[in-house]
Every structure is written in C-alpha cells, then in structure tokens.
N, C-alpha and C positions, 0 to 999 in steps of 0.2 A: 584518753578516750575521746574527748571533745575534739582534739586535733585530728584524729582519724575520721571522725564524722564530717568535719569541715573539708578535709582532703577528699573524701568520697563524694561530697556534694559538688566540689569544684571539678573533680574528674567527670562526674556525671553531666554537669552543665556544659562541659567542653567536649562531650562525646568520646571520652577516653574510657575504655573498658575497665571495670573495677575488679573483675575476676582475677586477672593475672597478678594484680597487686595483692589481693587477699591470699592467693596461693603462695606468693613470695614471702609474705609475712608469716603464714602458718608453717610452711615447709622449709623456709630458708635455714633456720637453725639446725634442723634435722639433716638437711642436705650437706651443710657445711661440716657437721660432726662426722657423718658417714664418709665424706670425701677425705677428711683428715685421717680417719682410721685406715682407709684404703691406701692413702699415700704412705703411711707409716709401714703398713704391711708390704708395700712394694718398694721400700727403701727410697722413696722420693722419685722413682722413675715412672713417668707417665705411661710408658709402654706396658706396665703391669695391667692396665685396663683392657688391653687388646690381646693378651696372651691366650685366652681361651677362644676356641673356635666360634662359639655362639656370640660372644661379645664382639669379636672381629667381624663376623657376618652382619650383626646389627649395625655396627659402625659403618660398614660399607653401604648398607641399604640407606642409612641416614644421610651419608654424604651424597649418594645418588639422588635422593629426594631433594636435598638442598640444591644440588646442581641443576636439576630440572626446573625448580622454582626460580632460581636465579636466571637461567636461560630464558624462561618465559617472560620474566620481568624486563630483562634487557631487550628482548625482541619487541615487546610492547612499547617500550620507550623509543626504540629506533623507528618503529612504525608510526608513532605519533609525530616524531620529528620529521619523518619523510612526508607525512600529510601536511604539516605546517609549511613546508618548503614549496609545495605545489601551488 
C-alpha cells in the first residue's frame, strides 16, 4: 500500500496522470481473464474477435480514429520541422 502511495506521489509530481494507472490496476486482471476465455472459445485464433458484424464495424471505426490521430500528429510534426527550417 505504501509503495502505491509513493508511486502515485511521484507520478503526480512529474505530471503523469494517475487515472490510467488506477484503471490498469483495477481492471487488468478482469481484462486478462476475459481475454483468455475469449481466446479459448476461438481456439486461439484472433480472427474470432472480428467475426460478428458489430465487432468488425467497431474495429474499423477504431482503426479510422487511430489513423486520423496519427495523421494529425505526423502533419503537426512536419509543420513544426518546416517552420524550424525557415
């Protein structure tokens, strides 16, 4: 308990958000157990997650959002490099 208190204090003092760490600690075990159950049901094939239309649609939307975010990040970096060279 003391360890996590010191870790939270260090994270807070270095402006690292504490919320994602807490979510990982609380939900990590449950997520791992659910993932293992799903993999057993799908006989170890990752494609089992995308066989249903809703899951496939949500996966496509997620990939599109990530692609847009990556594109914006890369374009911002290239714009900053172009400004530095001027």
